[in-house]
C-alpha positions in Angstrom: 8.4 14.2 -29.1 7.1 14.1 -32.7 3.4 13.5 -33.5 4.7 10.1 -35.0 6.9 9.4 -32.4 3.9 9.8 -30.0 1.7 7.0 -32.1 4.9 5.0 -32.6 5.1 5.0 -28.6 1.4 4.3 -28.1 1.3 1.2 -30.5 4.7 0.0 -28.4 3.1 0.7 -25.0 -1.3 0.2 -25.2 -1.1 1.1 -21.4 0.1 4.7 -22.1 -2.3 5.1 -25.3 -4.8 3.7 -22.9 -3.6 6.8 -20.1 -3.4 9.1 -22.6 -7.2 8.5 -23.4 -8.3 8.8 -20.0 -8.8 5.2 -18.9 -8.4 4.7 -15.2 -5.2 2.7 -14.3 -7.4 0.1 -12.3 -11.5 -0.3 -13.2 -13.7 -3.1 -11.7 -17.0 -3.6 -12.9 -19.8 -6.3 -11.8 -17.3 -8.8 -10.3 -18.8 -11.7 -9.3 -16.9 -15.0 -7.6 -18.5 -17.8 -5.9 -16.3 -21.1 -4.5 -18.8 -23.9 -5.1 -21.9 -22.7 -3.1 -20.1 -19.3 -1.0 -20.8 -16.4 -2.6 -17.5 -14.6 -2.4 -18.2 -11.3 -4.8 -21.6 -9.9 -5.5 -21.3 -7.2 -8.3 -18.3 -5.4 -7.2 -17.6 -2.4 -9.0 -14.6 0.0 -8.1 -11.9 2.3 -10.0 -8.4 3.6 -9.1 -7.3 6.6 -10.6 -3.3 7.6 -10.6 -1.8 9.0 -7.8 -4.5 7.6 -5.5 -4.8 4.9 -3.1 -7.9 3.3 -2.5 -8.4 0.7 1.0 -10.8 -1.9 0.8 -12.1 -3.0 4.3 -13.9 -5.3 5.5 -14.4 -8.2 7.9 -12.8 -11.9 7.3 -13.8 -13.9 4.5 -15.6 -10.5 2.7 -13.6 -10.9 -0.4 -10.6 -8.3 0.0 -8.0 -10.6 -0.9 -10.0 -12.4 -3.7 -10.9 -9.2 -5.3 -7.3 -8.5 -5.3 -6.3 -11.5 -6.7 -8.7 -11.0 -9.4 -7.2 -7.6 -10.4 -3.6 -9.2 -10.9 -5.0 -12.3 -12.5 -4.2 -14.8 -10.3 -8.0 -16.0 -10.3 -10.7 -15.3 -12.7 -14.2 -13.9 -11.8 -17.6 -16.2 -12.6 -18.2 -12.7 -14.3 -17.9 -9.3 -14.3 -14.1 -7.5 -15.7 -11.3 -6.0 -14.8 -10.0 -3.3 -16.9 -5.5 -2.4 -16.6 -5.4 0.5 -18.2 -8.2 0.3 -20.6 -7.4 -3.3 -21.0 -9.7 -6.3 -19.5 -7.9 -8.7 -18.5 -10.4 -11.5 -17.4 -9.5 -13.4 -20.6 -5.8 -12.8 -21.4 -3.9 -15.7 -22.1 -1.1 -16.4 -19.5 1.3 -14.6 -21.7 -1.2 -12.0 -22.3 -1.2 -11.6 -18.3 2.4 -11.6 -18.0 2.8 -8.6 -20.4 -0.1 -6.6 -17.9 2.0 -7.6 -14.3 4.8 -5.9 -15.1 2.8 -2.7 -14.4 1.8 -3.7 -11.5 3.9 -4.4 -8.3 2.5 -6.8 -5.7 3.2 -7.2 -1.8 1.5 -10.2 -0.5 0.5 -10.8 3.1 3.7 -12.2 4.5 6.2 -10.7 1.9 6.1 -13.9 0.7 9.9 -13.6 0.1 12.2 -16.7 -1.1 14.0 -18.2 1.6 17.0 -19.2 -0.4 18.0 -15.9 -1.9 18.9 -13.1 0.1 17.6 -9.5 0.2 19.2 -8.1 -2.8 18.7 -11.3 -4.7 15.0 -10.9 -3.9 14.5 -7.6 -5.1 16.3 -8.8 -8.1 14.4 -11.6 -9.0 11.9 -9.3 -11.5 14.5 -7.5 -13.3 16.7 -11.1 -13.6 13.3 -12.4 -15.5 11.8 -9.4 -16.7 14.8 -7.1 -18.0 17.3 -9.0 -19.6 18.4 -5.7 -21.8 20.0 -4.2 -18.8 23.1 -5.1 -17.2 24.3 -6.9 -14.4 25.3 -3.7 -12.8 22.7 -1.4 -13.5 19.9 -4.1 -11.8 22.5 -4.5 -8.9 22.2 0.0 -8.8 18.4 -0.2 -9.4 18.2 -2.9 -6.4 20.8 -0.7 -4.2 18.7 2.9 -5.1 15.3 0.9 -3.6 16.2 -1.3 -0.3 18.1 2.7 0.0 14.5 4.1 -0.4 13.3 1.7 2.0 15.6 1.6 4.3 17.0 -1.5 4.3 20.6 -0.8 2.1 22.5 -2.4 5.0 20.4 -5.7 4.6 21.0 -6.2 1.5 23.2 -9.8 2.0 21.4 -11.1 4.9 18.8 -14.1 4.1 15.0 -13.8 4.8 15.1 -15.3 8.2 17.9 -13.1 9.9 15.4 -9.9 9.3 12.3 -9.1 11.2 8.6 -8.8 9.9 8.6 -5.1 9.3 11.6 -5.4 7.5 10.7 -8.4 5.5 7.4 -5.7 4.3 9.7 -3.4 3.6 12.0 -5.9 1.2 8.4 -6.9 -0.1 7.6 -3.2 -1.0 11.1 -3.0 -3.1 10.7 -5.6 -4.9 7.1 -4.8 -5.9 8.6 -1.6 -7.0 11.7 -2.6 -8.9 10.0 -2.8 -12.1 8.6 0.7 -12.0 4.8 -0.4 -11.9 2.3 2.2 -12.8 0.4 0.1 -9.9 0.6 -1.2 -6.6 -1.6 -3.8 -4.6 -0.6 -4.7 -0.9 -2.5 -7.0 0.9 -3.0 -6.6 4.5 0.7 -4.6 4.6 0.5 -4.0 8.1 -1.2 -7.7 9.0 1.3 -9.6 12.1 3.3 -6.0 12.9 3.8 -4.2 16.0 1.7 -0.7 15.9 5.5 0.9 15.5 6.4 -1.3 12.6 2.9 -0.8 11.2 2.9 2.9 11.6 6.3 2.3 9.7 5.4 0.4 6.8 2.1 3.3 6.3 4.7 6.1 6.1 7.0 4.4 3.8 3.7 3.3 2.0 2.6 7.0 1.9 6.1 8.2 1.0 6.2 5.6 -1.8 3.4 6.8 -3.0 4.0 10.9 -3.1 7.3 10.0 -4.3 6.4 7.3 -7.2 2.4 8.3 -8.0 0.8 5.0 -8.9 -2.3 4.0 -8.4 -2.5 1.9 -5.5 -5.2 -0.6 -3.9 -4.7 -1.3 -0.2 -6.7 -4.6 1.2 -6.6 -4.1 5.0 -8.7 -5.1 8.1 -6.8 -2.0 9.7 -8.3 0.8 10.1 -5.8 3.4 11.5 -3.6 1.7 8.7 -6.2 2.8 6.1 -7.0 6.2 7.0 -3.6 7.3 7.2 -2.5 6.1 3.5 -5.9 6.2 1.8 -8.0 8.7 0.0 -10.7 7.0 0.1 -12.0 3.9 1.5 -14.4 1.1 0.4 -16.1 -1.5 2.7 -17.1 -4.8 1.9 -20.2 -7.0 3.2 -21.4 -10.1 2.2 -19.1 -9.6 -1.0 -20.6 -6.4 -1.8 -19.5 -2.6 -1.4 -21.5 -0.9 1.4 -20.2 2.1 1.3 -16.8 4.1 -0.8 -16.1 7.6 0.0 -13.2 9.1 2.5 -12.7 8.4 6.1 -15.5 11.2 7.3 -18.0 10.4 4.9 -17.6 7.1 6.5 -18.2 8.7 10.2 -21.2 10.2 8.5 -22.9 7.0 7.3 -26.1 6.1 9.0 -25.9 2.7 7.4 -25.7 0.1 11.0 -23.4 -1.8 9.5 -21.0 0.6 8.5 -21.5 2.6 12.1 -20.6 -0.8 13.7 -17.5 -1.4 11.8 -16.0 1.4 12.7 -17.4 1.3 16.0 -15.5 -2.1 16.7 -12.4 -1.4 14.7 
């Protein structure tokens, strides 16, 4: 690619320009959020690089899912910033946020599939809304490819109510990847699943991360899952990051809360 072509490509894709300039895919800085008198986030700062998975842990009500919703733009912080590929999203309009979200895949806690749509139609939904330039056959091929990747190709014509919770999570992962995002956000991907299904989802997340090299944030209460799929872990308590590092570094911590959390998780 010529120098002129490279400049034009960056102008068309600000995220690519930011990546070329060394900006991490996700950078959260000094994030604060309260609901009434309840302070949920109290100065959280986290960074996630390309090809890296960060697991965010903590007790129920510590703001893990709220942080994730702020990162994707579904909630606004009281103060602080969220930069996606170098661009602060906290003050963007809905249309501007829509463009940013095309670079982000999101798996909701309960998969959040549309009950009235088949598995195939659920995965195709983002393509129908954001990829009008793709032909119907190209969309079908893309959906079939992703469902095969998550082991659900045989369930294309089934309804969400006809498949198990673990299968719904697999379909949700396929839908999260359909726009080829550079960032993957997972909210409690193993919640409500039996140990075997949880292990299968962990293996699938590892496989997808290895193949797609995304920057991933996994919010979970499942320490075993976090230890399996994450490069780094961040433990929250009372709206703050108590510790951030590898699982081994958490194990070596002298912090009483960290020790208690690891003991009972």
